[in-house]
Backbone as JSON, one array per atom type, in Angstrom:
{
  "sequence": "QLFPAPKPARLSPPALETLAIIAYRQPITRADVEAVRGVAVDSVLQTIMERGLVKIAGRAEIPGRPLLYETTQFFLEHFGLRNLDELPNSEELKRRELPKAPVPEAPAATPDLAPEEQKKAAEEAESSAT",
  "N": [[75.54, 113.01, 46.3], [74.42, 109.93, 47.51], [74.87, 108.64, 50.02], [76.17, 110.6, 52.25], [79.37, 111.19, 53.72], [79.89, 110.15, 57.05], [79.68, 112.37, 59.72], [82.4, 113.18, 62.05], [82.26, 111.85, 65.25], [81.34, 113.75, 68.2], [83.43, 114.72, 70.93], [82.99, 113.72, 74.07], [82.39, 115.71, 77.23], [83.85, 114.5, 79.35], [85.84, 113.25, 77.93], [87.15, 115.3, 76.51], [88.15, 116.75, 78.73], [89.94, 114.72, 79.88], [91.68, 114.55, 77.72], [92.7, 117.15, 77.52], [94.26, 117.22, 79.87], [96.03, 115.28, 79.32], [97.3, 116.45, 77.15], [98.51, 118.74, 78.25], [100.21, 117.71, 80.21], [101.73, 115.6, 79.24], [104.47, 113.31, 78.86], [102.22, 111.24, 80.54], [100.89, 109.27, 83.28], [98.1, 106.94, 83.51], [97.23, 106.91, 86.31], [97.95, 109.42, 87.17], [96.41, 110.99, 85.57], [93.9, 110.28, 86.55], [94.14, 111.19, 89.2], [94.05, 113.99, 88.82], [91.65, 114.38, 87.42], [89.88, 113.07, 89.36], [88.34, 110.92, 88.97], [87.78, 107.6, 87.62], [89.4, 106.79, 84.53], [89.48, 104.87, 82.56], [87.68, 103.93, 80.43], [87.33, 106.24, 79.03], [89.87, 107.0, 78.33], [90.38, 104.83, 76.67], [88.6, 105.34, 74.63], [89.47, 107.75, 73.44], [91.92, 106.83, 72.57], [91.27, 104.91, 70.72], [90.29, 106.69, 68.73], [92.47, 107.71, 67.92], [93.67, 109.99, 69.0], [95.33, 109.98, 71.24], [98.36, 108.23, 72.22], [100.24, 105.31, 73.39], [103.15, 106.09, 75.01], [105.37, 104.89, 76.11], [106.91, 103.57, 79.13], [106.66, 104.52, 82.6], [109.31, 105.21, 84.73], [109.03, 104.14, 87.45], [107.95, 102.23, 90.4], [106.23, 99.44, 89.26], [106.03, 100.17, 86.63], [104.0, 101.85, 85.08], [102.18, 102.45, 82.14], [102.75, 105.25, 79.82], [101.18, 108.05, 78.57], [100.61, 109.98, 75.57], [99.75, 112.75, 73.37], [98.86, 112.55, 69.86], [99.94, 113.17, 66.47], [97.66, 113.46, 64.96], [95.93, 114.44, 66.87], [96.98, 117.14, 67.06], [96.47, 118.05, 64.43], [93.68, 117.64, 64.47], [92.76, 119.61, 66.35], [93.69, 121.84, 65.03], [96.35, 122.71, 65.5], [99.79, 123.63, 65.24], [101.86, 122.78, 66.79], [102.57, 121.66, 70.19], [103.25, 123.85, 71.76], [101.5, 125.68, 70.91], [99.25, 125.43, 72.63], [97.12, 127.04, 74.94], [98.61, 128.83, 77.56], [100.37, 126.77, 78.3], [102.99, 126.53, 79.53], [102.61, 127.71, 82.13], [100.59, 125.97, 83.1], [102.05, 123.53, 83.14], [103.85, 123.84, 85.16], [102.4, 123.85, 87.58], [101.61, 121.83, 90.39], [100.56, 118.44, 90.54], [97.19, 117.72, 91.85], [96.63, 116.15, 95.0], [95.22, 112.93, 95.75], [91.88, 112.97, 96.9], [91.18, 112.87, 100.5], [89.12, 111.0, 102.2], [86.74, 112.47, 104.35], [86.0, 112.05, 107.9], [82.86, 111.08, 109.14], [80.62, 113.59, 110.51], [80.24, 113.81, 113.98], [77.38, 112.86, 115.54], [75.17, 113.16, 118.15], [73.63, 110.29, 119.69], [70.28, 109.58, 119.63], [67.88, 108.8, 122.32], [65.49, 106.0, 122.05], [62.88, 106.95, 122.58], [63.05, 109.67, 122.04], [63.81, 109.59, 119.32], [61.44, 108.56, 118.23], [59.77, 110.72, 118.88], [60.97, 112.74, 117.44], [60.62, 111.93, 114.81], [57.79, 111.9, 114.7], [57.3, 114.63, 114.89], [58.56, 115.51, 112.63], [57.15, 114.35, 110.6], [54.46, 115.36, 111.09], [55.05, 118.13, 110.6], [55.5, 118.02, 107.89], [53.11, 117.68, 106.71]],
  "CA": [[75.85, 111.72, 46.92], [73.36, 109.31, 48.07], [75.24, 108.46, 51.34], [77.27, 111.49, 52.61], [80.33, 110.68, 54.62], [79.44, 110.54, 58.33], [80.48, 113.39, 60.47], [83.16, 112.59, 63.15], [81.51, 111.93, 66.47], [81.95, 114.78, 69.08], [84.02, 114.16, 72.05], [82.18, 114.06, 75.37], [83.1, 116.58, 78.15], [84.97, 113.92, 80.11], [86.99, 112.95, 76.91], [87.93, 116.52, 76.27], [88.95, 117.0, 79.93], [91.03, 113.9, 79.8], [92.55, 114.86, 76.55], [93.4, 118.32, 77.85], [95.2, 116.87, 80.99], [97.23, 114.49, 78.63], [98.06, 117.25, 76.27], [99.38, 119.63, 78.99], [101.12, 116.95, 81.19], [102.39, 114.55, 78.64], [103.82, 112.05, 79.01], [101.52, 111.16, 81.81], [100.41, 107.85, 83.54], [96.7, 106.92, 83.75], [96.94, 107.2, 87.56], [98.08, 110.74, 87.35], [95.21, 111.59, 84.91], [92.88, 110.11, 87.5], [94.34, 112.14, 90.25], [93.67, 115.31, 88.34], [90.16, 114.32, 87.23], [89.22, 112.67, 90.48], [87.44, 109.71, 88.56], [88.46, 106.61, 86.77], [89.38, 107.27, 83.04], [89.78, 103.7, 81.73], [86.89, 103.86, 79.31], [87.51, 107.44, 78.35], [91.19, 106.77, 77.71], [90.29, 103.85, 75.6], [87.95, 105.94, 73.35], [90.43, 108.64, 72.71], [93.09, 106.13, 72.01], [90.68, 104.4, 69.45], [90.17, 107.87, 67.81], [93.86, 108.24, 67.36], [94.1, 111.25, 69.58], [96.33, 109.59, 72.28], [99.06, 106.91, 72.09], [101.11, 104.92, 74.37], [104.47, 106.69, 74.85], [106.39, 104.17, 76.85], [106.58, 103.22, 80.48], [107.27, 105.36, 83.6], [110.44, 104.59, 85.52], [108.58, 104.11, 88.79], [107.47, 100.83, 90.56], [104.97, 98.93, 88.5], [106.33, 100.73, 85.34], [102.86, 102.07, 84.34], [102.14, 103.13, 80.75], [102.76, 106.76, 79.72], [100.25, 108.43, 77.36], [100.78, 111.36, 74.98], [98.91, 113.08, 72.24], [99.43, 112.24, 68.57], [99.99, 114.22, 65.28], [96.34, 113.58, 64.65], [95.44, 115.3, 67.79], [97.34, 118.48, 66.59], [95.73, 118.29, 63.14], [92.15, 117.62, 64.75], [92.57, 120.91, 66.94], [94.34, 122.93, 64.21], [97.51, 123.22, 66.12], [101.11, 123.12, 64.5], [102.74, 121.99, 67.75], [101.96, 121.69, 71.56], [103.34, 125.15, 72.21], [100.23, 126.49, 70.73], [98.15, 125.25, 73.56], [97.08, 128.13, 75.76], [99.14, 128.86, 78.81], [101.04, 125.54, 78.56], [104.07, 126.59, 80.51], [101.93, 127.9, 83.43], [99.96, 124.71, 83.63], [103.02, 122.5, 83.44], [104.57, 124.2, 86.49], [101.55, 123.53, 88.67], [101.76, 120.4, 90.84], [99.26, 117.62, 90.39], [96.64, 117.67, 93.05], [96.76, 114.9, 95.65], [93.93, 112.28, 95.77], [91.23, 113.56, 98.12], [91.18, 111.97, 101.74], [87.66, 111.03, 102.69], [86.59, 113.12, 105.76], [85.28, 111.27, 108.94], [81.51, 111.79, 109.23], [80.45, 114.41, 111.66], [79.82, 113.1, 115.1], [76.06, 113.27, 115.97], [74.7, 112.33, 119.42], [72.69, 109.34, 119.44], [68.9, 109.92, 120.52], [67.24, 107.61, 122.91], [64.37, 105.6, 121.29], [61.62, 107.84, 122.74], [63.39, 110.89, 121.39], [63.77, 109.36, 117.99], [60.01, 108.49, 117.86], [59.13, 112.13, 118.92], [61.51, 113.62, 116.26], [59.91, 111.37, 113.62], [56.44, 112.36, 114.61], [57.35, 116.13, 114.66], [58.93, 115.7, 111.19], [55.87, 113.89, 109.84], [53.36, 116.43, 111.16], [55.37, 119.42, 110.03], [55.44, 117.77, 106.35], [51.74, 117.61, 106.16]],
  "C": [[74.68, 111.19, 47.61], [73.64, 109.06, 49.57], [76.42, 109.34, 51.72], [78.16, 110.76, 53.67], [79.87, 111.01, 56.09], [80.3, 111.51, 59.01], [81.14, 112.75, 61.61], [82.32, 112.83, 64.37], [82.16, 112.9, 67.38], [82.49, 114.02, 70.14], [83.31, 114.59, 73.26], [83.12, 115.02, 76.24], [84.34, 115.77, 78.92], [86.22, 113.52, 79.24], [87.91, 114.23, 76.67], [88.72, 116.9, 77.5], [90.16, 116.06, 80.02], [92.09, 114.25, 78.76], [93.38, 116.2, 76.85], [94.48, 118.06, 78.94], [96.34, 116.19, 80.35], [98.06, 115.55, 77.84], [98.96, 118.21, 76.98], [100.5, 118.94, 79.86], [101.86, 115.99, 80.52], [103.94, 114.5, 78.75], [103.3, 111.87, 80.45], [100.96, 109.8, 81.97], [98.87, 108.08, 83.7], [96.36, 107.33, 85.26], [97.02, 108.75, 87.88], [96.88, 111.55, 86.78], [93.98, 111.61, 85.9], [92.9, 111.01, 88.76], [93.85, 113.49, 89.95], [92.19, 115.36, 88.24], [89.32, 113.88, 88.43], [88.14, 111.47, 90.18], [88.28, 108.78, 87.82], [88.33, 106.97, 85.31], [89.67, 106.1, 82.11], [89.03, 103.81, 80.39], [87.18, 105.1, 78.43], [88.77, 107.41, 77.54], [91.19, 105.82, 76.52], [89.61, 104.52, 74.31], [88.75, 106.93, 72.77], [91.67, 108.1, 72.15], [92.49, 105.45, 70.66], [90.38, 105.47, 68.38], [91.29, 108.36, 67.31], [94.27, 109.48, 67.98], [95.31, 111.12, 70.59], [96.99, 108.34, 71.89], [99.88, 106.66, 73.3], [102.5, 105.48, 74.16], [105.67, 105.97, 75.49], [105.85, 103.79, 78.24], [107.34, 104.11, 81.49], [108.28, 104.54, 84.47], [110.17, 104.6, 87.04], [108.06, 102.63, 89.07], [106.21, 100.55, 89.81], [105.16, 99.3, 87.05], [104.98, 100.85, 84.55], [103.08, 102.8, 82.89], [102.07, 104.65, 80.89], [101.87, 107.02, 78.53], [100.66, 109.9, 76.87], [99.87, 111.53, 73.83], [99.59, 112.73, 70.94], [99.4, 113.41, 67.56], [98.64, 114.45, 65.0], [95.55, 114.48, 65.57], [95.68, 116.87, 67.47], [96.55, 118.93, 65.37], [94.14, 118.51, 63.58], [91.85, 118.94, 65.4], [93.13, 122.1, 66.31], [95.48, 123.5, 64.84], [98.74, 122.75, 65.28], [101.92, 122.42, 65.56], [102.09, 122.3, 69.27], [102.21, 123.04, 72.16], [102.33, 126.12, 71.95], [99.12, 126.42, 71.63], [98.25, 126.6, 74.41], [97.69, 127.88, 77.05], [99.74, 127.47, 79.24], [102.08, 125.49, 79.61], [103.53, 126.86, 81.94], [101.33, 126.6, 84.02], [100.87, 123.68, 83.9], [103.77, 122.72, 84.75], [103.84, 123.9, 87.73], [101.8, 122.11, 89.15], [100.38, 119.77, 90.78], [98.6, 117.65, 91.78], [96.69, 116.25, 93.62], [95.35, 114.27, 95.59], [93.19, 112.77, 96.97], [91.17, 112.53, 99.31], [89.8, 112.15, 102.18], [87.63, 111.64, 104.18], [85.81, 112.12, 106.59], [83.76, 111.88, 109.04], [81.47, 112.45, 110.6], [79.89, 113.65, 112.87], [78.33, 113.89, 115.44], [75.67, 112.43, 117.25], [73.64, 111.5, 119.07], [71.42, 109.57, 120.29], [68.42, 108.7, 121.05], [65.91, 107.32, 122.06], [63.15, 106.55, 121.39], [61.98, 109.2, 121.99], [63.28, 110.78, 119.83], [62.3, 109.22, 117.42], [59.4, 109.87, 117.83], [59.61, 112.88, 117.73], [60.88, 113.2, 114.96], [58.53, 111.87, 113.43], [56.36, 113.83, 114.28], [57.66, 116.31, 113.04], [57.77, 115.31, 110.32], [54.85, 114.95, 109.96], [53.79, 117.78, 110.57], [55.44, 119.18, 108.37], [54.15, 117.86, 105.87], [51.09, 118.99, 106.4]]
}
């Protein structure tokens, strides 16, 4: 063949992580996926949906009625699974609670230095660096 069929593009680590979260927790909202990953997943979710690995499964019965996502039959075929029960440790992972979103910590209190002390500290740091 002159032009061989292109190989399917590999999934990035963030895409694989997002896909695993959806596979184990489905149906799941985008916000819940983001709570587990700790980062926004809009573009990653769009990518795995475009590849046919994830689809919209409906809407959650909570305020705002966010979309729910689940894996597709193509997901099973792509990863060589007959059904979701073949995912490793699926029951154990389903029983674990979702982590809460991290709460930012207050910055550590540092005593303010007087202008003369700041200048002296800066000079000492500069002289020790050379």
